[in-house]
C-alpha positions in Angstrom: -1.3 19.5 -4.0 -0.6 15.9 -3.3 1.4 16.2 0.0 -1.3 17.3 2.5 -0.1 14.8 5.1 3.1 13.1 6.1 3.2 9.5 5.0 5.3 6.4 6.3 6.0 3.0 5.2 4.2 0.1 6.9 4.1 -3.7 7.3 2.3 -5.4 4.5 0.1 -8.5 4.3 -1.1 -9.6 0.8 -4.6 -11.2 0.7 -4.6 -13.1 -2.7 -4.6 -16.7 -1.7 -1.2 -16.6 0.2 0.1 -14.1 2.6 3.4 -12.1 2.7 4.1 -10.6 6.1 7.0 -8.1 6.7 8.1 -5.5 9.2 8.0 -1.8 8.8 10.5 -0.8 6.1 12.7 2.2 7.0 13.1 4.8 4.3 16.7 4.0 4.0 15.9 0.5 2.9 13.9 1.7 -0.1 15.9 2.1 -3.2 15.9 5.5 -4.8 15.9 5.8 -8.6 15.7 8.3 -11.3 12.3 8.8 -12.6 13.1 8.7 -16.2 15.1 5.5 -15.7 12.3 3.5 -14.1 9.4 5.0 -16.0 8.7 5.3 -19.8 6.4 7.2 -22.0 6.9 10.5 -20.0 4.9 13.4 -21.4 4.9 17.0 -20.3 1.8 19.2 -20.9 2.1 22.9 -20.1 -1.3 24.4 -19.1 -2.1 27.5 -21.3 -4.1 30.4 -20.0 -3.8 34.1 -20.6 -4.1 35.0 -16.9 -2.5 33.5 -13.7 -4.3 30.6 -12.2 -5.0 30.0 -8.5 -2.5 27.7 -6.8 -3.9 24.2 -7.7 -5.1 21.9 -4.8 -6.6 18.9 -6.8 -6.3 17.6 -10.3 -8.6 15.1 -12.1 -7.9 13.9 -15.6 -10.6 12.5 -17.9 -10.6 11.5 -21.6 -12.2 14.8 -22.8 -11.2 17.3 -20.0 -8.9 18.0 -17.2 -10.3 19.7 -14.0 -8.2 21.7 -11.6 -9.5 22.8 -8.3 -7.9 25.9 -6.8 -6.4 26.0 -3.4 -9.2 28.1 -2.1 -11.7 25.4 -3.0 -13.9 28.0 -4.6 -13.1 27.7 -8.3 -12.6 24.9 -10.8 -10.8 25.3 -14.1 -11.8 23.2 -17.1 -9.0 22.4 -19.5 -9.3 20.9 -23.0 -6.1 19.6 -24.5 -3.7 21.9 -22.9 -5.8 25.1 -22.6 -8.2 26.5 -19.9 -11.5 26.9 -21.7 -13.9 27.7 -18.9 -13.9 28.4 -15.1 -16.5 27.5 -12.4 -16.5 30.5 -10.0 -19.8 30.6 -8.2 -18.9 31.2 -4.7 -21.8 32.7 -2.8 -25.1 31.7 -1.1 -27.5 32.3 -3.8 -29.0 30.2 -6.6 -26.5 27.9 -8.2 -23.8 29.1 -5.8 -21.7 27.4 -3.1 -19.4 28.6 -0.2 -16.9 25.9 -0.5 -16.1 22.9 -2.8 -15.6 19.7 -0.8 -15.1 17.5 -3.8 -16.3 17.2 -7.4 -16.6 14.6 -10.2 -17.3 14.6 -13.8 -19.7 12.3 -15.6 -18.3 11.8 -19.1 -21.6 10.2 -20.5 -23.7 13.1 -19.2 -21.1 15.9 -19.6 -22.0 17.0 -16.3 -19.9 18.3 -13.3 -21.1 17.3 -9.9 -19.8 19.5 -7.0 -20.2 18.6 -3.3 -20.5 21.9 -1.5 -21.2 22.9 2.0 -24.5 21.2 2.8 -25.6 20.7 -0.8 -24.8 19.1 -4.3 -24.8 21.1 -7.5 -24.7 20.2 -11.2 -23.1 22.2 -14.0 -22.9 21.4 -17.7 -19.4 21.0 -19.3 -17.8 22.9 -20.8 -20.0 25.9 -20.5 -20.3 25.6 -16.6 -24.0 26.4 -16.9 -25.9 25.6 -13.6 -28.3 22.7 -14.0 -29.7 22.2 -10.5 -28.9 21.3 -6.9 -30.2 19.6 -3.8 -29.7 20.1 -0.1 -28.0 17.4 1.7 -27.1 16.4 5.4 -24.6 13.9 4.1 -21.0 14.6 5.0 -18.8 13.8 2.0 -15.2 12.6 2.0 -15.1 11.9 -1.8 -17.4 11.5 -4.9 -17.1 9.7 -8.2 -19.7 10.0 -11.0 -20.5 6.4 -12.1 -23.1 6.8 -14.9 -26.3 8.5 -15.4 -28.2 9.1 -12.2 -25.6 7.6 -9.7 -22.8 8.8 -7.7 -20.2 6.7 -5.7 -19.7 8.6 -2.4 -17.7 8.2 0.8 -20.1 9.6 3.3 -21.6 9.7 6.7 -25.2 10.6 7.7 -27.8 10.2 10.4 -30.1 7.3 9.8 -33.7 7.1 10.8 -32.8 5.4 14.1 -30.5 8.4 14.8 -27.4 6.2 14.5 -24.6 7.7 12.4 -23.9 5.5 9.3 -20.3 5.8 7.6 -19.4 4.0 4.5 -19.5 3.9 0.7 -22.9 4.5 -0.8 -24.5 5.0 -4.0 -26.5 8.2 -4.3 -29.1 9.4 -6.8 -27.5 12.2 -8.9 -31.1 13.6 -9.2 -32.0 14.2 -5.6 -29.2 12.7 -3.3 -31.3 9.8 -2.2 -29.2 6.9 -0.8 -29.9 4.1 -3.3 -27.7 1.4 -1.7 -24.9 0.8 0.7 -21.7 -0.8 -0.8 -19.0 -0.9 1.9 -19.5 -0.1 5.7 -16.8 1.9 7.3 -16.1 2.6 11.0 -16.3 6.3 11.9 -12.6 6.4 12.3 -12.1 4.9 8.8 -14.4 7.7 7.3 -12.3 10.3 9.0 -9.0 9.0 7.4 -10.4 8.5 3.9 -9.8 11.3 1.5 -10.8 12.0 -2.2 -7.4 10.9 -3.2 -8.0 7.4 -2.0 -10.5 6.6 -4.9 -9.5 5.7 -8.5 -12.0 4.9 -11.3 -10.6 2.5 -13.8 -12.8 1.1 -16.7 -15.8 -0.6 -15.1 -14.5 -0.8 -11.5 -13.2 1.5 -8.8 -10.2 0.9 -6.5 -10.3 2.6 -3.1 -8.3 2.4 0.1 -9.7 2.2 3.6 -7.4 3.7 6.1 -7.5 3.3 9.9 -5.2 3.4 12.9 -4.0 -0.2 12.4 -5.2 -2.3 9.6 -5.6 -0.7 6.2 -7.2 -2.2 3.0 -7.4 -1.8 -0.6 -10.8 -2.8 -2.1 -12.1 -3.2 -5.7 -15.9 -2.2 -6.4 -17.3 -3.6 -9.5 -19.7 -0.9 -11.0 -21.8 -3.4 -13.1 -22.8 -5.9 -10.4 -22.2 -3.8 -7.3 -19.8 -6.2 -5.6 -16.7 -5.4 -3.5 -13.5 -7.5 -3.2 -10.7 -6.9 -0.8 -7.4 -7.0 -2.7 -4.8 -6.1 -0.3 -4.4 -5.3 3.4 -1.5 -4.3 5.5 -0.9 -3.5 9.3 1.1 -1.0 11.3 3.4 -2.4 13.8 2.0 -1.8 17.4 4.4 1.0 18.1 2.9 2.9 15.2 -0.6 2.9 16.4 -2.2 5.7 18.3 -2.2 5.1 22.1 -5.6 4.6 23.4 -5.4 7.3 26.1 -4.8 10.0 23.5 -8.3 9.5 22.1 -9.6 11.2 25.3 -7.9 14.5 24.4 -10.4 17.4 24.5 -11.2 18.5 20.9 -14.2 19.0 18.8 -13.2 15.6 17.2 -11.0 13.8 19.8 -10.1 10.9 17.5 -9.1 13.1 14.6 -7.2 15.4 16.9 -5.3 12.5 18.4 -4.5 11.0 15.0 -3.2 14.4 13.6 -1.0 15.0 16.6 0.3 11.4 16.6 0.9 11.7 12.8 2.9 14.9 13.2 5.3 13.1 15.6 5.6 9.8 13.8 4.8 10.5 10.2 2.3 7.6 10.0 -0.5 7.4 7.5 -2.2 5.0 5.1 -2.0 4.5 1.4 -3.1 6.8 -1.3 -3.7 6.9 -5.1 -4.5 3.0 -5.1 -4.7 1.8 -8.7 -4.2 -1.1 -11.1 -1.6 -0.2 -13.7 -0.5 -2.8 -16.4 -2.3 -5.5 -14.2 -0.2 -4.6 -11.1 -1.7 -3.1 -7.9 0.1 0.0 -6.7 -0.3 2.7 -4.0 1.8 5.7 -2.9 3.2 7.0 0.3 5.1 10.3 1.1 7.3 9.7 4.2 9.5 12.6 5.5 13.1 12.2 5.9 15.4 15.0 7.3 12.7 17.6 6.8 12.2 16.5 3.2 9.3 14.6 1.7 10.0 11.5 -0.5 7.6 9.8 -2.6 7.4 6.0 -2.4 5.4 3.7 -4.6 4.4 0.1 -3.6 3.8 -2.2 -6.5 2.6 -5.7 -6.1 4.4 -7.8 -8.7 3.8 -11.6 -8.9 2.4 -11.5 -5.4 5.4 -9.6 -4.0 5.4 -6.0 -2.9 8.2 -3.9 -4.4 9.0 -0.4 -3.2 10.7 2.4 -5.0 11.5 6.1 -4.2 11.9 8.5 -7.1 13.9 11.6 -7.7 14.9 13.9 -10.4 18.5 14.6 -9.8 19.7 18.3 -9.5 16.2 19.5 -8.5 13.8 19.8 -5.5 11.2 18.0 -7.3 9.3 15.1 -5.6 7.7 12.9 -8.3 4.3 11.4 -7.3 0.8 11.4 -8.7 -1.9 14.0 -8.4 -4.2 11.5 -10.0 -4.3 8.2 -12.0 -5.8 8.2 -15.5 -5.7 5.6 -18.3 -2.6 3.8 -16.9 -0.7 7.0 -16.2 0.3 8.6 -13.0 -0.4 12.3 -13.6 1.4 14.9 -11.6 0.6 18.6 -11.5 3.7 20.8 -11.0 2.2 23.9 -9.5 5.1 26.4 -9.9 8.7 26.5 -11.0 9.7 26.4 -7.3 8.8 22.8 -7.2 11.4 21.9 -9.8 14.1 24.4 -8.7 17.7 23.5 -9.5 19.7 22.6 -6.5 22.7 21.1 -8.3 23.4 22.2 -11.8 26.4 19.8 -12.2 24.3 16.8 -11.6 21.0 18.0 -13.3 19.3 15.1 -15.0 17.8 15.4 -18.6 14.3 15.3 -17.2 15.2 18.0 -14.7 16.6 20.3 -17.4 13.4 19.8 -19.5 11.1 20.5 -16.6 13.0 23.7 -15.8 13.0 24.8 -19.3 9.4 24.4 -19.8 8.4 25.8 -16.3 10.6 28.9 -16.8 8.8 29.6 -20.0 5.3 29.3 -18.5 3.5 32.7 -18.5 2.5 33.8 -15.0 4.3 30.6 -13.5 1.2 28.6 -14.4 1.4 24.8 -13.9 2.3 21.9 -16.0 1.3 18.3 -16.0 3.7 15.5 -16.1 2.5 12.0 -17.2 4.4 8.8 -16.5 3.7 5.1 -16.4 5.4 2.1 -14.7 7.6 0.1 -17.0 11.3 -0.5 -16.9 12.5 -2.6 -13.9 9.1 -2.7 -12.2 
C-alpha cells in the first residue's frame, strides 16, 4: 500500500521569500498524537463486494469513482459510492490487453481510464471498462495524470532524436502519445526516485515532489497556463547522502542499486503525497523506529514547518494517506491485520470503530478512512 519504502525526516528550507533552515529532526523529537484528536471530519467507508478483492497496492479517489489497483498490478477495481461495480482484468498480449499496469489515471470529463502498461498506453471507458484504443510507446513512465481531453501529465524518460535520454515532466497527447511539450526537466536520478504517489491533482493545478540524493523540491504546475512554481525545498545533511563511490557498484542500474542499499541502512527518502489542504502545504514521511514504521506529516503553517506523528492507541494501525482528494487524506486499510488490537485496555474510540467495521467486512475486504487537517494544526 503506502509504505513501499522506508522514510526519514530531513532538514528543511522554505522558499517563499524568506528561508527557514533546520537540522535533521530525530523521530523522538516529533510529537505523536491521536489521529482523532488532531483531525476532524473522519469518515469510514467499507468497500462492498460479493467476492474477495486482490490485496490493494494503489488507491485513487475521484468525485464520481474510486479506483483500486491490485497488488499484482494486473487488475483495477472501479468503485462507485462504496460498491465495486466493474473490474479491469485484461492481462495478456492481445488486442486491448496488457502484461503489467505501471500506472493509471482517470479523466472525469471524458469518463476514460488511461493505463500505462508495459510498452504501451491503453484507454477504457468507465464504468463499463470497454476497450477504446491504445498506442505503442517507448516512453518509460513513473506516473501519469489525466488533465483534460487529449492531454496527459506524465513523469517520463525517453530517447530523443539526438539519442540523448530526456527525463522530466511532459504533456503527452492522449490520442497517440506524442510529446506535446516539456514542463519540468529532471535529472536521471530524480526520475528514478519519483513515484506515482508524488503527484496530486487539485482543482486547476498539480502539486508534485522531485526527490534526489540531496536537495528535494515541491513544485506547483498550473494546468491552465502551463507554468511551474517551486513552493518548497529541503536538503539532507551531508551524512545522509549516498557516498559517491557506491555509485560504481555493479548493477543493471548502479545509481538505483546504490540508493536502495543505502536507504535500507539509513532509512533515508524524500517526501510523498504533497498537497495543499486548507491553504497549507503538506507532505508525508514514514520513518522506521525500532522495526516499526511511523507516519509523519510536515505542514507548513504561517511559513513554519510543523511535524506530527499519528497513532490510533491500542492498535497496530499506522495512519497515513493512500491518496489525497478534495481536502481529505484518504487511507485504504487493506485488511483487519492492519488495525489489530495490541492493547485492549487502552484502545481508542477510533480503534474500536475501525476494528468493529473491519471484523464485519466479508472476505476481509478493505475499508477507506477519510480525514482532514483541522484541530491543532
